Wavefront OBJ file of the C-alpha trace (Angstrom):
o trace
v 0.000 0.000 0.000
v 1.495 3.343 -1.097
v 1.997 6.417 1.052
v -0.734 8.143 -0.998
v -3.319 5.547 0.008
v -2.308 5.564 3.660
v -2.305 9.357 3.971
v -4.268 11.254 1.342
v -6.764 8.408 0.973
v -7.389 8.175 4.704
v -7.717 11.964 4.957
v -10.247 12.096 2.118
v -12.405 9.252 3.449
v -12.309 10.652 6.975
v -13.274 14.121 5.764
v -16.195 12.832 3.705
v -17.433 10.724 6.638
v -17.157 13.659 9.044
v -19.070 15.882 6.612
v -21.823 13.278 6.220
v -22.205 13.011 9.992
v -22.207 16.807 10.266
v -25.093 16.909 7.804
v -27.001 14.381 9.908
v -26.351 16.521 12.979
v -27.729 19.565 11.179
v -30.881 17.652 10.211
v -31.368 16.464 13.791
v -30.887 20.017 15.075
v -33.523 21.412 12.704
v -35.970 18.647 13.653
v -35.333 19.245 17.347
v -36.211 22.936 17.162
v -39.337 22.158 15.142
v -40.566 19.346 17.398
v -39.627 20.751 20.812
v -40.109 24.532 20.701
v -41.098 24.652 24.393
v -37.854 23.220 25.762
v -35.874 25.357 28.190
v -33.380 27.942 27.010
v -30.560 25.946 28.596
v -31.289 22.827 26.545
v -31.743 24.843 23.362
v -28.464 26.640 24.004
v -26.566 23.369 24.488
v -28.040 21.937 21.265
v -27.156 25.128 19.395
v -23.615 25.032 20.805
v -23.082 21.446 19.632
v -24.363 22.286 16.151
v -22.257 25.468 15.907
v -19.033 23.804 16.998
v -19.720 20.883 14.668
v -20.013 23.242 11.699
v -16.766 24.933 12.741
v -15.127 21.503 12.998
v -16.227 20.588 9.470
v -14.940 23.920 8.153
v -11.537 23.319 9.756
v -11.380 19.864 8.180
v -12.017 21.120 4.667
v -9.588 24.015 5.012
v -6.956 21.417 5.903
v -8.037 19.190 2.995
v -7.747 22.156 0.609
v -4.221 22.858 1.886
v -3.075 19.245 1.573
v -4.751 18.524 -1.798
v -4.594 21.867 -3.627
v -2.037 24.223 -2.096
v 0.514 21.431 -1.601
v -0.389 19.457 -4.724
v 2.432 17.217 -5.902
v 4.403 17.679 -2.681
v 3.912 14.304 -1.006
v 6.319 15.128 1.807
v 3.954 17.930 2.920
v 1.441 15.349 4.185
v 3.760 14.870 7.157
v 3.318 18.511 8.181
v 0.610 19.300 10.727
v -1.549 22.084 9.329
v -1.937 24.909 11.840
v -4.288 26.191 13.053
v -6.772 24.142 10.985
v -5.864 20.682 12.307
v -3.955 21.645 15.443
v -5.335 23.164 17.557
v -8.458 23.762 15.452
v -10.167 20.413 14.951
v -8.874 18.781 18.132
v -10.012 21.580 20.445
v -13.429 21.881 18.789
v -13.927 18.101 18.899
v -13.071 18.081 22.596
v -15.549 20.863 23.339
v -18.360 19.139 21.435
v -17.697 15.799 23.102
v -17.664 17.354 26.567
v -20.949 19.205 25.973
v -22.612 15.996 24.779
v -21.291 14.083 27.780
v -22.689 16.757 30.086
v -26.074 16.505 28.373
v -26.196 12.730 28.743
v -24.996 12.900 32.365
v -27.849 15.315 33.093
v -30.334 12.904 31.490
v -28.943 10.073 33.627
v -29.307 12.226 36.739
v -32.934 13.025 35.915
v -33.690 9.347 35.316
v -31.951 8.468 38.583
v -34.060 10.954 40.520
v -37.237 9.563 38.978
v -36.475 5.897 39.600
v -35.788 6.009 43.353
v -39.131 6.274 45.162
v -39.711 7.485 48.686
v -43.044 7.069 50.505
v -45.329 5.897 47.769
v -45.316 7.913 44.588
v -43.348 10.880 45.930
v -39.630 11.461 45.288
v -37.129 13.155 47.523
v -34.246 14.409 45.422
v -32.117 15.145 48.464
v -32.411 11.710 50.039
v -29.205 9.769 50.673
v -30.378 6.832 48.559
v -30.934 9.044 45.527
v -27.715 11.030 45.852
v -25.489 8.142 46.893
v -26.793 5.097 45.042
v -28.154 6.343 41.734
v -27.844 10.108 41.592
v -25.006 12.550 42.008
v -22.198 10.142 42.879
v -22.459 7.943 39.741
v -22.896 11.027 37.551
v -19.766 12.507 39.137
v -17.886 9.384 38.053
v -18.962 9.865 34.446
v -18.081 13.542 34.672
v -14.584 12.689 35.922
v -14.101 10.300 32.990
v -15.252 13.028 30.602
v -12.832 15.505 32.185
v -10.024 12.939 31.899
v -10.866 12.569 28.209
v -10.661 16.367 27.832
v -7.289 16.372 29.590
v -5.963 13.659 27.291
v -7.147 15.511 24.198
v -5.610 18.803 25.349
v -2.302 17.099 26.155
v -2.286 15.486 22.697
v -3.006 18.863 21.110
v -0.105 20.503 22.921
v 2.345 17.765 21.939
v 1.219 17.771 18.297
v 1.564 21.551 18.216
v 5.101 21.279 19.572
v 6.034 18.467 17.176
v 4.901 20.297 14.005
v 5.149 17.006 12.062
v 3.290 13.720 12.514
v 6.482 11.683 12.231
v 8.120 13.685 15.027
v 5.121 13.113 17.295
v 5.118 9.391 16.459
v 8.770 9.116 17.412
v 8.347 11.060 20.644
v 7.787 9.681 24.130
v 4.359 11.313 24.314
v 2.631 9.132 21.741
v 0.861 7.264 24.558
v -1.087 10.435 25.448
v -3.165 10.021 22.288
v -4.039 6.434 23.184
v -4.884 7.453 26.753
v -7.388 10.025 25.514
v -9.078 7.386 23.362
v -9.193 5.000 26.337
v -10.994 7.602 28.436
v -13.357 8.318 25.524
v -14.316 4.646 25.245
v -14.655 4.314 29.040
v -16.943 7.366 29.197
v -19.191 6.072 26.411
v -19.408 2.634 28.021
v -20.198 4.131 31.453
v -22.964 6.271 29.968
v -24.424 3.337 28.035
v -24.490 1.076 31.095
v -25.983 3.806 33.298
v -28.706 4.622 30.773
v -29.520 0.937 30.330
v -29.826 0.306 34.084
v -31.887 3.431 34.732
v -34.252 2.745 31.838
v -34.719 -0.840 33.047
v -35.625 0.503 36.487
v -38.055 2.954 34.891
v -39.646 0.105 32.957
v -40.395 -1.779 36.157
v -42.143 1.252 37.635
v -44.169 2.330 34.614
v -45.901 -0.600 32.914
v -47.963 1.659 30.669
v -44.816 3.073 29.054
v -43.002 -0.235 28.564
v -43.072 -0.065 24.759
v -41.592 3.424 24.717
v -38.953 2.524 27.295
v -38.019 -0.631 25.360
v -37.374 1.509 22.288
v -35.259 3.894 24.358
v -33.242 0.967 25.735
v -32.607 -0.342 22.231
v -31.622 3.133 21.045
v -29.285 3.540 24.041
v -27.542 0.229 23.370
v -27.190 0.962 19.667
v -25.822 4.500 20.050
v -23.657 3.703 23.070
v -22.093 0.684 21.420
v -21.398 2.614 18.198
v -19.543 5.433 19.955
v -17.617 3.043 22.208
v -16.656 0.749 19.325
v -15.541 3.774 17.285
v -13.253 4.912 20.093
v -11.819 1.396 20.514
v -11.238 0.981 16.763
v -9.517 4.386 16.638
v -7.262 3.376 19.508
v -6.372 0.072 17.812
v -5.659 1.883 14.539
v -3.362 4.344 16.292
v -1.494 1.563 18.092
v -1.074 -0.829 15.162
v -0.947 1.334 12.035
v 2.551 2.382 10.937
v 3.071 6.119 11.276
v 4.259 8.515 8.629
v 7.865 8.301 9.690
v 7.941 4.703 8.399
v 6.573 5.749 5.020
v 8.945 8.651 4.484
v 12.068 6.810 5.537
v 11.527 3.754 3.326
l 1 2 3 4 5 6 7 8 9 10 11 12 13 14 15 16 17 18 19 20 21 22 23 24 25 26 27 28 29 30 31 32 33 34 35 36 37 38 39 40 41 42 43 44 45 46 47 48 49 50 51 52 53 54 55 56 57 58 59 60 61 62 63 64 65 66 67 68 69 70 71 72 73 74 75 76 77 78 79 80 81 82 83 84 85 86 87 88 89 90 91 92 93 94 95 96 97 98 99 100 101 102 103 104 105 106 107 108 109 110 111 112 113 114 115 116 117 118 119 120 121 122 123 124 125 126 127 128 129 130 131 132 133 134 135 136 137 138 139 140 141 142 143 144 145 146 147 148 149 150 151 152 153 154 155 156 157 158 159 160 161 162 163 164 165 166 167 168 169 170 171 172 173 174 175 176 177 178 179 180 181 182 183 184 185 186 187 188 189 190 191 192 193 194 195 196 197 198 199 200 201 202 203 204 205 206 207 208 209 210 211 212 213 214 215 216 217 218 219 220 221 222 223 224 225 226 227 228 229 230 231 232 233 234 235 236 237 238 239 240 241 242 243 244 245 246 247 248 249 250 251 252 253
């Protein structure tokens, strides 16, 4: 497999995939505002923030693609250069912000579900009770938040090291390559923790609301599907980073 296929080909396919997913995000955002106009300002603001940063992320990607494919056309060695600020710190910082916002949104949903699935004295709920806060409320959500913050820390550390390296081959040969893998590990762990928490809380909700079983079953299926996709993506990315030869191999052969 040539250096063109491993570098330009991967960049093109990744950019097209990211753009497709950005289009899906835009469609979901439009549908959300049309279907839920009465939601709180806070929720609407978080949705708008995710959409805005996603558009910025896509723009950064295609500016980088233009530089690699058009500005540097015919200069294969330029693929080893890290485009700044489009790729670093552009795309990495924006991706980190979007991921953290989404994790906060899901953690909030888990907290709400936790508060609604721990009864106290019949049908009433006490959100300040020790059982709610300790067993299914704030403490578990704090764990997911810590994982999300660790993922942010890993991404920021990777960004700093890539910015200092200036070239992918230099970063690959450095002692800080493990930081990238660590960030992906925390990303996978966060997605898995969220998926498990959502599954458990929805199962508890199903036991307490027989009339809504069909709806809850669909939510459980959706949770498993989406959670597994994001977790598998993070794991596959980590495996690819660990086992795929870096650019330094290609340019020194």
